A tleap script that builds the chain and sets N, CA, C and O, in Angstrom:
source leaprc.protein.ff14SB
mol = sequence {
  NMET LEU SER TYR GLU ILE THR GLN ASP ARG
  ILE ARG PHE LEU LYS ASN PHE TYR SER ASP
  CYS GLN ARG LYS TRP ASP LEU LEU LEU SER
  PHE SER GLU ASP LYS LYS ASN TYR ILE GLN
  GLN GLN SER LEU VAL SER ASN ILE GLY ALA
  SER THR ARG ILE GLU ASN ALA VAL LEU THR
  ASP SER GLU ILE ALA TRP ILE ASN THR GLU
  ILE SER THR ARG GLN LYS GLU SER PHE SER
  GLN ILE LYS LYS VAL VAL THR ASP LYS LEU
  SER LYS ASP LYS GLU ARG SER LEU GLU GLU
  VAL ALA GLY TYR ARG ASP ALA LEU GLN ILE
  ILE ASN GLN ASN ALA PRO SER PHE PHE PRO
  LEU THR GLU SER ALA ILE CYS CPRO
}
set mol.1.N position { -15.134 -38.607 -22.946 }
set mol.1.CA position { -14.181 -39.817 -23.085 }
set mol.1.C position { -12.651 -38.970 -24.390 }
set mol.1.O position { -12.560 -38.272 -25.399 }
set mol.2.N position { -11.983 -39.536 -23.613 }
set mol.2.CA position { -10.696 -39.294 -24.163 }
set mol.2.C position { -10.367 -39.712 -25.805 }
set mol.2.O position { -10.740 -40.861 -26.046 }
set mol.3.N position { -9.783 -39.052 -26.901 }
set mol.3.CA position { -9.699 -39.815 -27.919 }
set mol.3.C position { -8.341 -40.493 -28.026 }
set mol.3.O position { -8.045 -41.344 -28.864 }
set mol.4.N position { -7.377 -39.900 -26.860 }
set mol.4.CA position { -6.130 -40.486 -26.790 }
set mol.4.C position { -5.401 -41.436 -25.687 }
set mol.4.O position { -6.018 -41.700 -24.655 }
set mol.5.N position { -4.325 -41.860 -25.861 }
set mol.5.CA position { -3.932 -42.047 -24.701 }
set mol.5.C position { -2.521 -41.775 -23.844 }
set mol.5.O position { -1.470 -41.954 -24.459 }
set mol.6.N position { -2.474 -41.446 -22.769 }
set mol.6.CA position { -1.964 -41.362 -22.233 }
set mol.6.C position { -0.527 -41.758 -21.014 }
set mol.6.O position { -0.143 -42.178 -19.922 }
set mol.7.N position { -0.238 -41.180 -22.375 }
set mol.7.CA position { 1.300 -42.144 -22.117 }
set mol.7.C position { 2.579 -42.080 -20.801 }
set mol.7.O position { 2.931 -41.042 -20.241 }
set mol.8.N position { 3.077 -43.357 -20.539 }
set mol.8.CA position { 4.455 -42.926 -19.347 }
set mol.8.C position { 5.307 -42.414 -19.399 }
set mol.8.O position { 6.159 -42.353 -18.513 }
set mol.9.N position { 5.346 -41.606 -21.035 }
set mol.9.CA position { 5.893 -40.277 -21.505 }
set mol.9.C position { 5.863 -38.908 -20.940 }
set mol.9.O position { 6.675 -38.047 -20.601 }
set mol.10.N position { 4.193 -39.125 -20.996 }
set mol.10.CA position { 3.776 -38.181 -21.038 }
set mol.10.C position { 3.189 -37.453 -19.760 }
set mol.10.O position { 2.761 -36.321 -19.530 }
set mol.11.N position { 3.411 -38.937 -18.835 }
set mol.11.CA position { 3.117 -38.363 -17.390 }
set mol.11.C position { 4.122 -38.023 -16.603 }
set mol.11.O position { 4.167 -37.240 -15.653 }
set mol.12.N position { 5.172 -38.899 -17.248 }
set mol.12.CA position { 6.517 -38.283 -16.662 }
set mol.12.C position { 6.929 -36.628 -16.976 }
set mol.12.O position { 7.485 -35.814 -16.239 }
set mol.13.N position { 6.413 -36.488 -18.396 }
set mol.13.CA position { 6.647 -34.992 -18.915 }
set mol.13.C position { 6.568 -33.765 -17.950 }
set mol.13.O position { 7.312 -32.843 -17.616 }
set mol.14.N position { 4.583 -34.447 -17.500 }
set mol.14.CA position { 3.704 -33.101 -17.194 }
set mol.14.C position { 4.338 -33.012 -15.546 }
set mol.14.O position { 4.447 -32.006 -14.845 }
set mol.15.N position { 4.805 -34.841 -15.128 }
set mol.15.CA position { 4.995 -34.024 -13.500 }
set mol.15.C position { 6.643 -33.366 -13.213 }
set mol.15.O position { 6.936 -32.730 -12.200 }
set mol.16.N position { 7.608 -33.685 -14.346 }
set mol.16.CA position { 8.406 -32.619 -14.941 }
set mol.16.C position { 7.962 -31.325 -14.277 }
set mol.16.O position { 8.013 -30.846 -13.144 }
set mol.17.N position { 7.539 -30.994 -15.387 }
set mol.17.CA position { 6.934 -28.975 -16.037 }
set mol.17.C position { 6.184 -29.243 -14.684 }
set mol.17.O position { 6.842 -28.431 -14.033 }
set mol.18.N position { 5.550 -29.619 -14.021 }
set mol.18.CA position { 4.356 -28.808 -13.062 }
set mol.18.C position { 5.593 -28.584 -11.520 }
set mol.18.O position { 5.360 -27.719 -10.675 }
set mol.19.N position { 6.902 -29.567 -11.419 }
set mol.19.CA position { 8.040 -29.930 -10.205 }
set mol.19.C position { 8.712 -28.235 -11.070 }
set mol.19.O position { 8.799 -27.116 -10.566 }
set mol.20.N position { 8.982 -28.581 -12.121 }
set mol.20.CA position { 9.915 -27.196 -13.106 }
set mol.20.C position { 9.156 -25.484 -12.155 }
set mol.20.O position { 9.718 -24.478 -11.723 }
set mol.21.N position { 7.719 -25.916 -12.188 }
set mol.21.CA position { 6.375 -24.310 -12.267 }
set mol.21.C position { 6.226 -24.416 -10.803 }
set mol.21.O position { 5.785 -23.322 -10.450 }
set mol.22.N position { 6.364 -25.147 -9.810 }
set mol.22.CA position { 6.603 -24.874 -8.459 }
set mol.22.C position { 7.836 -24.548 -8.244 }
set mol.22.O position { 8.117 -23.358 -8.106 }
set mol.23.N position { 8.733 -25.450 -8.178 }
set mol.23.CA position { 10.332 -23.858 -8.335 }
set mol.23.C position { 10.171 -22.454 -8.772 }
set mol.23.O position { 10.363 -21.525 -7.989 }
set mol.24.N position { 9.981 -22.358 -9.444 }
set mol.24.CA position { 9.759 -21.061 -10.284 }
set mol.24.C position { 8.766 -20.094 -9.375 }
set mol.24.O position { 9.021 -18.993 -8.888 }
set mol.25.N position { 7.875 -20.667 -9.328 }
set mol.25.CA position { 6.719 -20.113 -8.429 }
set mol.25.C position { 7.067 -19.975 -6.863 }
set mol.25.O position { 6.746 -18.890 -6.378 }
set mol.26.N position { 7.682 -20.914 -5.986 }
set mol.26.CA position { 8.714 -20.742 -4.716 }
set mol.26.C position { 9.703 -19.469 -4.878 }
set mol.26.O position { 9.986 -19.029 -3.764 }
set mol.27.N position { 10.351 -18.701 -5.997 }
set mol.27.CA position { 11.699 -18.130 -6.764 }
set mol.27.C position { 10.537 -17.405 -6.646 }
set mol.27.O position { 10.145 -17.624 -5.500 }
set mol.28.N position { 9.932 -16.819 -7.082 }
set mol.28.CA position { 9.288 -15.778 -7.009 }
set mol.28.C position { 8.650 -15.236 -5.631 }
set mol.28.O position { 8.572 -14.101 -5.161 }
set mol.29.N position { 8.309 -16.247 -5.264 }
set mol.29.CA position { 7.202 -15.693 -3.758 }
set mol.29.C position { 8.443 -15.427 -2.574 }
set mol.29.O position { 8.393 -14.971 -1.432 }
set mol.30.N position { 9.750 -16.021 -3.558 }
set mol.30.CA position { 10.616 -14.852 -2.262 }
set mol.30.C position { 11.559 -13.338 -2.933 }
set mol.30.O position { 12.773 -13.153 -3.010 }
set mol.31.N position { 10.710 -12.692 -3.225 }
set mol.31.CA position { 11.093 -12.374 -4.469 }
set mol.31.C position { 10.485 -10.809 -3.670 }
set mol.31.O position { 9.319 -10.588 -3.343 }
set mol.32.N position { 11.608 -9.931 -3.510 }
set mol.32.CA position { 11.103 -8.327 -2.482 }
set mol.32.C position { 10.003 -7.913 -3.063 }
set mol.32.O position { 9.854 -8.032 -4.280 }
set mol.33.N position { 8.827 -7.220 -2.057 }
set mol.33.CA position { 7.706 -6.780 -2.488 }
set mol.33.C position { 7.763 -5.852 -3.810 }
set mol.33.O position { 6.768 -5.776 -4.531 }
set mol.34.N position { 9.209 -4.996 -4.176 }
set mol.34.CA position { 9.707 -4.239 -4.843 }
set mol.34.C position { 9.790 -5.031 -6.380 }
set mol.34.O position { 9.288 -5.049 -7.504 }
set mol.35.N position { 10.573 -5.509 -5.721 }
set mol.35.CA position { 10.905 -6.522 -7.118 }
set mol.35.C position { 9.662 -6.976 -8.309 }
set mol.35.O position { 9.482 -6.684 -9.491 }
set mol.36.N position { 8.870 -7.922 -7.213 }
set mol.36.CA position { 7.183 -7.788 -7.607 }
set mol.36.C position { 6.631 -6.577 -8.528 }
set mol.36.O position { 6.807 -6.337 -9.722 }
set mol.37.N position { 5.867 -5.878 -7.483 }
set mol.37.CA position { 6.127 -4.560 -8.389 }
set mol.37.C position { 6.317 -4.535 -9.543 }
set mol.37.O position { 5.454 -4.941 -10.321 }
set mol.38.N position { 7.606 -4.007 -10.002 }
set mol.38.CA position { 8.765 -3.939 -11.041 }
set mol.38.C position { 7.563 -4.827 -12.294 }
set mol.38.O position { 6.808 -4.377 -13.156 }
set mol.39.N position { 7.981 -6.664 -11.695 }
set mol.39.CA position { 7.910 -7.398 -12.571 }
set mol.39.C position { 6.563 -7.233 -12.915 }
set mol.39.O position { 6.419 -7.377 -14.129 }
set mol.40.N position { 5.270 -6.928 -12.185 }
set mol.40.CA position { 4.187 -6.438 -12.425 }
set mol.40.C position { 3.746 -5.411 -13.850 }
set mol.40.O position { 3.134 -5.573 -14.906 }
set mol.41.N position { 4.320 -4.521 -13.289 }
set mol.41.CA position { 4.537 -3.445 -14.236 }
set mol.41.C position { 4.979 -3.270 -15.384 }
set mol.41.O position { 4.340 -2.600 -16.195 }
set mol.42.N position { 6.759 -4.121 -15.840 }
set mol.42.CA position { 6.943 -4.920 -17.102 }
set mol.42.C position { 5.821 -5.416 -17.844 }
set mol.42.O position { 5.404 -5.001 -18.925 }
set mol.43.N position { 5.306 -6.515 -17.016 }
set mol.43.CA position { 4.177 -7.936 -17.925 }
set mol.43.C position { 3.304 -6.591 -18.486 }
set mol.43.O position { 2.941 -6.420 -19.649 }
set mol.44.N position { 3.057 -5.637 -17.271 }
set mol.44.CA position { 1.545 -4.706 -17.895 }
set mol.44.C position { 1.978 -4.301 -19.088 }
set mol.44.O position { 1.377 -4.603 -20.120 }
set mol.45.N position { 3.128 -3.534 -19.072 }
set mol.45.CA position { 3.071 -2.475 -20.002 }
set mol.45.C position { 3.700 -3.252 -21.474 }
set mol.45.O position { 3.608 -2.590 -22.508 }
set mol.46.N position { 4.345 -4.675 -21.552 }
set mol.46.CA position { 4.384 -5.805 -22.331 }
set mol.46.C position { 3.275 -6.002 -23.071 }
set mol.46.O position { 3.224 -5.942 -24.299 }
set mol.47.N position { 2.260 -6.269 -22.226 }
set mol.47.CA position { 0.905 -7.296 -22.291 }
set mol.47.C position { 0.164 -6.102 -23.233 }
set mol.47.O position { -0.326 -6.273 -24.349 }
set mol.48.N position { 0.221 -4.938 -22.516 }
set mol.48.CA position { -0.247 -4.037 -22.910 }
set mol.48.C position { -0.225 -3.269 -24.489 }
set mol.48.O position { -1.164 -2.858 -25.170 }
set mol.49.N position { 1.420 -3.267 -24.776 }
set mol.49.CA position { 1.873 -2.903 -25.606 }
set mol.49.C position { 1.559 -3.878 -27.192 }
set mol.49.O position { 1.441 -3.349 -28.298 }
set mol.50.N position { 1.456 -5.707 -26.852 }
set mol.50.CA position { 1.800 -6.625 -27.751 }
set mol.50.C position { -0.283 -6.157 -28.157 }
set mol.50.O position { -0.917 -5.921 -29.185 }
set mol.51.N position { -0.594 -6.236 -26.799 }
set mol.51.CA position { -1.930 -6.260 -27.509 }
set mol.51.C position { -2.489 -5.170 -28.148 }
set mol.51.O position { -3.249 -5.269 -29.111 }
set mol.52.N position { -2.180 -4.258 -27.703 }
set mol.52.CA position { -2.603 -2.155 -29.122 }
set mol.52.C position { -2.663 -2.863 -30.373 }
set mol.52.O position { -3.520 -3.071 -31.231 }
set mol.53.N position { -0.815 -3.321 -30.079 }
set mol.53.CA position { -0.325 -3.456 -31.657 }
set mol.53.C position { -0.866 -4.221 -32.690 }
set mol.53.O position { -0.551 -4.113 -33.875 }
set mol.54.N position { -1.774 -5.081 -32.173 }
set mol.54.CA position { -2.842 -5.509 -32.846 }
set mol.54.C position { -4.151 -5.113 -33.314 }
set mol.54.O position { -4.919 -5.559 -34.165 }
set mol.55.N position { -4.165 -4.589 -32.877 }
set mol.55.CA position { -4.908 -2.756 -33.404 }
set mol.55.C position { -4.266 -2.296 -34.101 }
set mol.55.O position { -4.936 -2.389 -35.129 }
set mol.56.N position { -3.355 -1.804 -34.370 }
set mol.56.CA position { -2.576 -1.129 -34.928 }
set mol.56.C position { -1.717 -0.206 -34.131 }
set mol.56.O position { -0.524 -0.307 -34.417 }
set mol.57.N position { -1.979 0.592 -33.288 }
set mol.57.CA position { -1.770 1.558 -32.208 }
set mol.57.C position { -0.051 1.232 -32.044 }
set mol.57.O position { 0.757 0.376 -31.685 }
set mol.58.N position { -0.159 2.360 -32.498 }
set mol.58.CA position { 1.479 2.494 -32.905 }
set mol.58.C position { 2.253 3.233 -31.495 }
set mol.58.O position { 3.196 4.021 -31.559 }
set mol.59.N position { 1.685 2.822 -30.427 }
set mol.59.CA position { 3.009 3.197 -29.389 }
set mol.59.C position { 3.964 2.075 -28.548 }
set mol.59.O position { 3.704 0.980 -28.051 }
set mol.60.N position { 5.279 2.944 -28.643 }
set mol.60.CA position { 6.299 2.001 -28.589 }
set mol.60.C position { 6.096 1.260 -26.930 }
set mol.60.O position { 5.024 1.469 -26.362 }
set mol.61.N position { 7.081 0.480 -26.283 }
set mol.61.CA position { 6.436 -0.267 -24.699 }
set mol.61.C position { 7.076 1.575 -23.936 }
set mol.61.O position { 6.280 2.401 -23.491 }
set mol.62.N position { 7.889 1.690 -23.961 }
set mol.62.CA position { 8.229 3.172 -23.641 }
set mol.62.C position { 7.481 4.273 -23.121 }
set mol.62.O position { 7.575 5.018 -22.146 }
set mol.63.N position { 6.549 4.102 -24.287 }
set mol.63.CA position { 5.620 5.125 -23.872 }
set mol.63.C position { 4.594 4.816 -23.202 }
set mol.63.O position { 4.106 5.400 -22.235 }
set mol.64.N position { 4.196 3.689 -23.836 }
set mol.64.CA position { 2.929 2.816 -22.774 }
set mol.64.C position { 3.752 3.083 -21.437 }
set mol.64.O position { 2.960 3.167 -20.498 }
set mol.65.N position { 4.960 3.231 -21.069 }
set mol.65.CA position { 5.299 2.737 -19.145 }
set mol.65.C position { 5.137 4.180 -19.122 }
set mol.65.O position { 5.080 4.683 -18.000 }
set mol.66.N position { 5.051 4.950 -20.126 }
set mol.66.CA position { 5.070 6.786 -19.379 }
set mol.66.C position { 3.715 7.152 -19.702 }
set mol.66.O position { 3.450 8.214 -19.138 }
set mol.67.N position { 2.837 6.751 -20.314 }
set mol.67.CA position { 1.496 6.847 -19.506 }
set mol.67.C position { 1.001 5.965 -18.652 }
set mol.67.O position { 0.178 6.326 -17.811 }
set mol.68.N position { 1.365 4.867 -18.727 }
set mol.68.CA position { 1.033 4.218 -17.505 }
set mol.68.C position { 1.649 4.986 -16.352 }
set mol.68.O position { 0.604 4.874 -15.711 }
set mol.69.N position { 2.174 5.445 -15.797 }
set mol.69.CA position { 2.901 6.247 -14.785 }
set mol.69.C position { 2.025 7.824 -14.403 }
set mol.69.O position { 1.627 8.282 -13.332 }
set mol.70.N position { 1.965 8.354 -15.835 }
set mol.70.CA position { 0.972 9.450 -15.708 }
set mol.70.C position { -0.703 9.117 -15.345 }
set mol.70.O position { -1.377 9.942 -14.729 }
set mol.71.N position { -1.317 7.678 -15.858 }
set mol.71.CA position { -2.785 7.652 -15.385 }
set mol.71.C position { -2.529 7.328 -14.046 }
set mol.71.O position { -3.412 7.577 -13.226 }
set mol.72.N position { -1.268 6.715 -13.604 }
set mol.72.CA position { -1.022 5.911 -11.968 }
set mol.72.C position { -1.129 6.890 -11.033 }
set mol.72.O position { -1.548 6.805 -9.879 }
set mol.73.N position { -0.529 8.242 -11.896 }
set mol.73.CA position { 0.155 9.248 -10.305 }
set mol.73.C position { -0.854 10.337 -10.284 }
set mol.73.O position { -0.945 11.090 -9.314 }
set mol.74.N position { -1.772 10.462 -11.548 }
set mol.74.CA position { -2.968 11.274 -11.427 }
set mol.74.C position { -4.189 10.767 -11.361 }
set mol.74.O position { -5.109 10.997 -12.146 }
set mol.75.N position { -4.211 9.861 -10.134 }
set mol.75.CA position { -5.684 8.648 -9.901 }
set mol.75.C position { -7.306 10.419 -10.177 }
set mol.75.O position { -8.401 10.465 -10.736 }
set mol.76.N position { -6.593 11.274 -9.525 }
set mol.76.CA position { -7.427 11.569 -8.840 }
set mol.76.C position { -8.014 12.367 -9.885 }
set mol.76.O position { -9.158 12.807 -9.773 }
set mol.77.N position { -7.139 12.624 -11.110 }
set mol.77.CA position { -8.223 13.820 -12.257 }
set mol.77.C position { -8.594 12.304 -13.190 }
set mol.77.O position { -8.177 11.150 -13.285 }
set mol.78.N position { -10.145 13.604 -14.033 }
set mol.78.CA position { -10.746 12.448 -14.914 }
set mol.78.C position { -9.825 12.060 -16.060 }
set mol.78.O position { -8.808 12.753 -16.068 }
set mol.79.N position { -9.873 11.348 -16.822 }
set mol.79.CA position { -9.397 10.464 -18.004 }
set mol.79.C position { -9.008 11.941 -18.804 }
set mol.79.O position { -7.879 12.396 -18.621 }
set mol.80.N position { -9.683 12.453 -19.426 }
set mol.80.CA position { -9.854 13.642 -19.942 }
set mol.80.C position { -8.731 14.532 -19.618 }
set mol.80.O position { -7.650 14.489 -20.207 }
set mol.81.N position { -8.914 15.045 -19.013 }
set mol.81.CA position { -7.186 15.836 -18.406 }
set mol.81.C position { -5.776 15.227 -18.428 }
set mol.81.O position { -4.753 15.860 -18.693 }
set mol.82.N position { -5.837 14.041 -18.145 }
set mol.82.CA position { -4.335 13.206 -18.644 }
set mol.82.C position { -4.624 13.168 -19.960 }
set mol.82.O position { -3.779 13.707 -20.675 }
set mol.83.N position { -5.839 12.554 -20.658 }
set mol.83.CA position { -5.254 12.619 -21.922 }
set mol.83.C position { -5.100 13.963 -22.709 }
set mol.83.O position { -4.733 13.986 -23.884 }
set mol.84.N position { -5.302 14.707 -22.226 }
set mol.84.CA position { -4.541 16.412 -22.674 }
set mol.84.C position { -2.991 16.428 -22.101 }
set mol.84.O position { -2.153 17.016 -22.784 }
set mol.85.N position { -2.571 15.776 -20.819 }
set mol.85.CA position { -0.973 15.659 -20.846 }
set mol.85.C position { -0.400 15.167 -21.608 }
set mol.85.O position { 0.750 15.447 -21.946 }
set mol.86.N position { -1.292 14.088 -22.159 }
set mol.86.CA position { -0.549 12.721 -22.794 }
set mol.86.C position { -0.638 13.512 -24.218 }
set mol.86.O position { 0.428 13.749 -24.786 }
set mol.87.N position { -1.541 13.821 -24.663 }
set mol.87.CA position { -1.972 13.855 -26.421 }
set mol.87.C position { -0.925 15.029 -26.541 }
set mol.87.O position { 0.041 14.749 -27.252 }
set mol.88.N position { -0.931 16.295 -25.979 }
set mol.88.CA position { 0.406 17.277 -25.577 }
set mol.88.C position { 1.469 17.057 -26.518 }
set mol.88.O position { 1.682 17.590 -27.607 }
set mol.89.N position { 2.510 15.573 -25.470 }
set mol.89.CA position { 3.577 15.252 -25.414 }
set mol.89.C position { 3.893 14.560 -26.910 }
set mol.89.O position { 4.911 14.629 -27.598 }
set mol.90.N position { 2.366 13.728 -27.191 }
set mol.90.CA position { 3.175 12.497 -28.130 }
set mol.90.C position { 2.463 13.214 -29.929 }
set mol.90.O position { 1.610 14.089 -30.077 }
set mol.91.N position { 2.931 12.728 -30.602 }
set mol.91.CA position { 1.839 13.102 -32.186 }
set mol.91.C position { 0.421 12.782 -32.141 }
set mol.91.O position { -0.240 11.948 -31.522 }
set mol.92.N position { 0.170 13.629 -32.920 }
set mol.92.CA position { -1.225 13.557 -32.597 }
set mol.92.C position { -1.983 11.297 -33.717 }
set mol.92.O position { -2.978 10.590 -33.553 }
set mol.93.N position { -0.711 11.190 -34.656 }
set mol.93.CA position { -1.236 9.745 -34.711 }
set mol.93.C position { -1.152 8.998 -34.294 }
set mol.93.O position { -1.222 7.873 -34.789 }
set mol.94.N position { -0.873 9.419 -32.676 }
set mol.94.CA position { -0.754 8.075 -31.212 }
set mol.94.C position { -1.849 8.892 -30.324 }
set mol.94.O position { -1.771 9.019 -29.102 }
set mol.95.N position { -2.886 9.424 -31.150 }
set mol.95.CA position { -4.108 9.438 -30.625 }
set mol.95.C position { -5.202 8.792 -29.661 }
set mol.95.O position { -5.608 8.881 -28.503 }
set mol.96.N position { -5.423 8.118 -30.793 }
set mol.96.CA position { -5.773 6.434 -30.594 }
set mol.96.C position { -5.667 5.668 -29.534 }
set mol.96.O position { -6.268 5.293 -28.527 }
set mol.97.N position { -4.083 5.513 -30.481 }
set mol.97.CA position { -3.281 5.038 -29.252 }
set mol.97.C position { -3.623 5.031 -27.872 }
set mol.97.O position { -4.089 4.209 -27.083 }
set mol.98.N position { -3.255 6.173 -27.838 }
set mol.98.CA position { -3.842 6.486 -26.359 }
set mol.98.C position { -5.167 5.305 -25.542 }
set mol.98.O position { -5.060 4.471 -24.643 }
set mol.99.N position { -6.303 5.747 -26.352 }
set mol.99.CA position { -7.719 5.702 -26.039 }
set mol.99.C position { -7.321 3.650 -25.913 }
set mol.99.O position { -7.685 3.089 -24.879 }
set mol.100.N position { -6.714 2.931 -26.855 }
set mol.100.CA position { -6.688 2.028 -26.487 }
set mol.100.C position { -5.930 1.544 -25.224 }
set mol.100.O position { -6.213 0.691 -24.382 }
set mol.101.N position { -5.032 2.247 -25.352 }
set mol.101.CA position { -3.532 1.531 -24.434 }
set mol.101.C position { -4.488 1.814 -23.095 }
set mol.101.O position { -4.755 0.910 -22.304 }
set mol.102.N position { -4.996 3.259 -22.932 }
set mol.102.CA position { -6.003 3.390 -21.857 }
set mol.102.C position { -7.461 2.556 -20.855 }
set mol.102.O position { -7.841 2.544 -19.685 }
set mol.103.N position { -7.773 2.111 -21.821 }
set mol.103.CA position { -9.031 1.090 -21.674 }
set mol.103.C position { -8.291 0.384 -21.875 }
set mol.103.O position { -8.217 -0.052 -20.726 }
set mol.104.N position { -7.321 -0.396 -22.611 }
set mol.104.CA position { -6.705 -1.817 -21.822 }
set mol.104.C position { -5.848 -1.843 -21.070 }
set mol.104.O position { -5.440 -2.944 -20.697 }
set mol.105.N position { -5.358 -0.845 -20.655 }
set mol.105.CA position { -4.836 -1.225 -19.056 }
set mol.105.C position { -6.077 -1.014 -17.894 }
set mol.105.O position { -5.978 -1.399 -16.729 }
set mol.106.N position { -6.947 -0.504 -18.318 }
set mol.106.CA position { -8.356 -0.733 -16.811 }
set mol.106.C position { -8.953 -1.974 -16.499 }
set mol.106.O position { -9.435 -2.419 -15.457 }
set mol.107.N position { -8.710 -2.759 -18.453 }
set mol.107.CA position { -9.816 -3.758 -18.350 }
set mol.107.C position { -8.041 -5.009 -17.375 }
set mol.107.O position { -8.048 -6.101 -16.806 }
set mol.108.N position { -7.047 -4.132 -17.652 }
set mol.108.CA position { -6.130 -5.290 -17.159 }
set mol.108.C position { -6.072 -5.044 -15.030 }
set mol.108.O position { -5.894 -5.825 -14.095 }
set mol.109.N position { -6.279 -3.855 -15.119 }
set mol.109.CA position { -6.314 -3.596 -13.809 }
set mol.109.C position { -7.382 -4.287 -12.630 }
set mol.109.O position { -7.425 -4.532 -11.425 }
set mol.110.N position { -8.297 -4.427 -14.023 }
set mol.110.CA position { -9.536 -4.478 -13.017 }
set mol.110.C position { -9.875 -5.976 -12.819 }
set mol.110.O position { -10.545 -6.392 -11.875 }
set mol.111.N position { -9.231 -6.916 -14.017 }
set mol.111.CA position { -8.951 -8.569 -13.644 }
set mol.111.C position { -7.815 -8.769 -12.369 }
set mol.111.O position { -8.021 -9.424 -11.347 }
set mol.112.N position { -6.947 -8.252 -12.609 }
set mol.112.CA position { -6.255 -7.659 -11.344 }
set mol.112.C position { -6.339 -7.954 -10.775 }
set mol.112.O position { -6.159 -9.135 -10.479 }
set mol.113.N position { -6.651 -7.182 -10.222 }
set mol.113.CA position { -7.686 -6.556 -8.419 }
set mol.113.C position { -8.411 -7.245 -8.290 }
set mol.113.O position { -8.506 -7.324 -7.065 }
set mol.114.N position { -9.548 -8.334 -8.993 }
set mol.114.CA position { -10.551 -9.207 -9.147 }
set mol.114.C position { -9.799 -10.047 -8.824 }
set mol.114.O position { -10.391 -10.249 -7.764 }
set mol.115.N position { -8.647 -11.045 -8.771 }
set mol.115.CA position { -9.151 -12.525 -9.511 }
set mol.115.C position { -9.205 -13.048 -9.070 }
set mol.115.O position { -9.727 -14.031 -9.595 }
set mol.116.N position { -8.657 -13.304 -7.003 }
set mol.116.CA position { -9.384 -13.903 -6.009 }
set mol.116.C position { -10.971 -14.835 -6.728 }
set mol.116.O position { -11.185 -15.979 -7.130 }
set mol.117.N position { -12.182 -12.964 -6.504 }
set mol.117.CA position { -13.135 -13.564 -6.856 }
set mol.117.C position { -13.458 -14.200 -8.670 }
set mol.117.O position { -14.660 -14.046 -8.885 }
set mol.118.N position { -13.009 -14.591 -9.454 }
set mol.118.CA position { -12.779 -15.338 -10.113 }
set mol.118.C position { -12.579 -17.194 -9.761 }
set mol.118.O position { -12.942 -18.196 -10.377 }
set mol.119.N position { -11.939 -17.009 -8.666 }
set mol.119.CA position { -11.820 -18.515 -8.688 }
set mol.119.C position { -13.272 -19.427 -7.625 }
set mol.119.O position { -13.731 -19.122 -6.524 }
set mol.120.N position { -13.493 -20.149 -8.214 }
set mol.120.CA position { -13.292 -21.268 -8.408 }
set mol.120.C position { -13.493 -20.962 -9.814 }
set mol.120.O position { -14.476 -20.237 -9.959 }
set mol.121.N position { -12.777 -21.327 -11.138 }
set mol.121.CA position { -13.572 -20.286 -12.708 }
set mol.121.C position { -14.685 -22.042 -12.882 }
set mol.121.O position { -14.482 -23.249 -12.754 }
set mol.122.N position { -15.809 -21.146 -13.226 }
set mol.122.CA position { -17.392 -21.651 -13.566 }
set mol.122.C position { -17.552 -21.529 -14.631 }
set mol.122.O position { -17.187 -20.452 -15.101 }
set mol.123.N position { -18.226 -22.636 -15.648 }
set mol.123.CA position { -19.106 -21.785 -16.948 }
set mol.123.C position { -20.047 -20.584 -16.355 }
set mol.123.O position { -20.334 -19.594 -17.028 }
set mol.124.N position { -20.485 -20.791 -15.036 }
set mol.124.CA position { -21.687 -20.815 -14.687 }
set mol.124.C position { -21.154 -18.603 -14.783 }
set mol.124.O position { -21.844 -17.652 -15.151 }
set mol.125.N position { -20.204 -18.638 -14.440 }
set mol.125.CA position { -19.280 -17.378 -14.001 }
set mol.125.C position { -18.451 -16.567 -15.038 }
set mol.125.O position { -17.869 -15.482 -15.025 }
set mol.126.N position { -18.594 -17.284 -15.690 }
set mol.126.CA position { -17.949 -16.815 -17.817 }
set mol.126.C position { -19.510 -16.345 -18.467 }
set mol.126.O position { -19.764 -15.318 -19.097 }
set mol.127.N position { -20.483 -17.508 -18.067 }
set mol.127.CA position { -21.699 -17.725 -18.919 }
set mol.127.C position { -23.090 -16.984 -18.006 }
set mol.127.O position { -23.706 -16.555 -18.981 }
set mol.128.N position { -23.734 -16.677 -17.090 }
set mol.128.CA position { -24.540 -15.912 -16.189 }
set mol.128.C position { -25.820 -16.577 -16.500 }
set mol.128.O position { -26.853 -16.226 -15.929 }
savepdb mol mol.pdb
quit
């Protein structure tokens, strides 16, 4: 049972909000694949940066973007091989940050690649 009333103003606000979201979604759908991929990569880097900095990681978004590129282009190599290349370039105080970034990046990639299988989202899907 609701503990508040939904007013006509609130209904109007939600309808306008929905319309705004729909317009923005339609605009996104009109973007080229290159632009969509660029936006996705920038979102990934920004999300990883913000999340890992909460855990005191000390990498900048530029460094995270570089690490992301290294991991993406060296997919056939093991993480330990990639880690060696990256840590040789970064200072030692950033080594732990690299592991945070790589781990969070992998988690986001799994979520992104499997998003359709999460719907419809139900409690039993989250807590089996």
